[in-house]
N, C-alpha and C positions, 0 to 999 in steps of 0.2 A: 489405265490406272486400276489397281486392285484395292478394294476397301473391305474392311471386315468389322463386324460389331461383336459384342459379347455373345449374342445369340448365334451368329455365324460360327463362332468358335466352340459352341456347345456349352457356354457358360451362362449361368443364371445371375443376373445383376443382384448384388446383395443390397438389402435394405440398409439405409443410413443408420449407423449406430456409433454414437460418440463413446470413446473409450476413456473412462475416468475411474479412478479408484476411490471409494469412500468406505468408511467403517460401517459395516452392515448394522451392528447394534445401535450405533448412534443415529443412523439414518432412520431406523424404525422408531426410535424413541422421539426424535424431533418431529417426525412426520405425524405421530399420534397426537402430539401437542398442537401442531398446526391444524390438524383436522378438528380438534376441539375448539380452537379459536374461531375457525370458519363457522362452525355450528353456533357458537355463542354470539357472534355478531349478526346472526340471522340468515346465514347462507346455508346452502345444502351441499355438503362436501361430496355427495355422490352424483351430482349432476355432471354432465359431460365436460364442461369447461373447467371444472375444479377437481376432476377425478384424480389427476396426477399432480395437482398443485402441492399437496403435502410432501410428496417425494421430491419434487423440484426444489421446494423451499429448504428441505432438509439438506439436500446436496449443496444448494447455494450457500447456506450458512457454514457448512464445513469448508467450502472453498474460501469464503470471505474471512473466516476466522482461522485460517491455517497457520497464522503467525505464532500461535501458541506452541506449535510443534517445531518451530525453527529457532535455532540458536544463532543470534546475530553475531556473537563473539566468535563462533566457529567460522562463520562466513568470512569475517575479516581476517582471522588467523590463517586461513587457507591461502591468502594471496598477499602477504606482506614481504616487501623486498627492501634490501639496503640500497640507498640511493642518496647522492650528495645534494640533490635538488632541494633548495630551501625557500622557494617563493610559494605564494599561495596557489593551492589547487582547488578549483571550484567545479562542482557538477551542478548545473542549474536546470531548473524547469523539470524536475523529476515528478512524474505523475503520482498523485496520492489518492487512494480510495480507502476509506475506513468507515467504521460504524460508530456513531456516538453511543456511549454506554448509558446515557440517560434515557434515550428514546428508541434505540436500535434503528435509527435512521441514518442514511449515509451522509458523510461529509467528504468532499473531494476538492482537489486543487493541485498546487505545485509546492515542492520542497526545493530549497536551495541549500547545498551543503558544501562547506569549504573547510580546509585545514591548512596549517603551516607546518610542513614536514620537518622532523628532527632526525635526519639520517635514515628515515624509513618512509616508504610510500606503500599505498595499498592499491591493488588492481581497481581500475575505475569502475568496472561493472559491479564490484562488491558494494559500492555506496548505495546505488538504487536498490540492491537486494536487501541491504540492512534497513533501508526506509520501508520496504515492503514487509519485512519481518515484524516490525513494530506496528505498522499501519493495519496489517491484517489481524487485528485484535479489536476487542471492545475498547474504545479510547476516548480520551478528551484531547483536544489539540495541544493543550499546554504540556501535558505529560509526554505525548508523542514527540514533541520538539526536544525535550530534555533527554529522553531515552536515546534518540539518535545521536545527540551530542556526546553523551556519556559513553556509549558503546565505542565510538570512534576514538575518543580521548583515551579510554582504557586500553584498547587493542593496539593502536598505532603509536601512542605516546607522542603526539606532535606538540609543537609549541602552542597550539591553540586550535580550537574548532568553533565554527559558526554555523548555525542552522536557522533558517527562516522558513516558515510555512505560511502560505496564503491559501485559505480554503473557504468554500461555500458550504454552509450547513443546512441540510434540508429541514432540520428541526426549527430553524429560523425562517425558512422559506415557505414550507407547507403548513406549519402550525405556529402557535405562539404569536410572535410579532408579525409574522408573514411579510418580511422585508426581502424581496427577491434579489436585490442587488447588493446586499450587505456581505462584505468579505471580511473574514477574521484573519488577522496576521499575528503570528507569534514568533518570538526569536529567543535563542539561547546561545550564549557564547562563553568561551573559556580562554584563558591564557592571553596571547597577543591580541586577540580580538576584543578583549575587555580592557587591556592595559594600553593599547596603542590606538589613538584616535585615527592615525593615518591608515593603519591596517583595516580598522573597522569601516572607515570611509571608502576605502578601495573596494571592500567586499560589497557594500551597499550600492556603490556605483556600478559594479559589474552585474549584480543581479537585477538592477533596474534598467540596464541597457538592453535594447532590442535591435535585432538586425532590421534594416530598412527593406 
């Protein structure tokens, strides 16, 4: 058996380097503010463990808030198809990660999104992408719920849209009331989901069902 390593082939193993693109000016500005915060709270930004923290935080915020640069309506418009299907379409348990605009602390959980098509459907992957587009901004859960509903309603023009979000807010867990098991649920509905008790009940049954 013949084996070879990178050294055997005359190659030098490259150091790990993650490839991500960030705005250089924004990175410098955010990092300078993070450095000032560290100093203000009594830390020493130049010590080894914190030396790269301002840069990491600057990049993290750009990633976590990338939704400002994403057009949810374009996402939906890119994958709308004519289809005669007219029963409920539900995408359940979509992971959500967002930042509370009041404390800049994370809230995270699940979104459940359904719509009743009216001769048009949208590619299934676009619904989680739309959720991310709005979640990756400074948010309150109530507004996030409505924004998802309105984007789908306007782009797809279905008979109705329903959105439920269940989330855990670190501003309630780590500070304030410090209630670790408190879950916040919000809902926003339009059309058939508001007007038909049967449709609304079916939606709630489906999102509350879990596989054994």
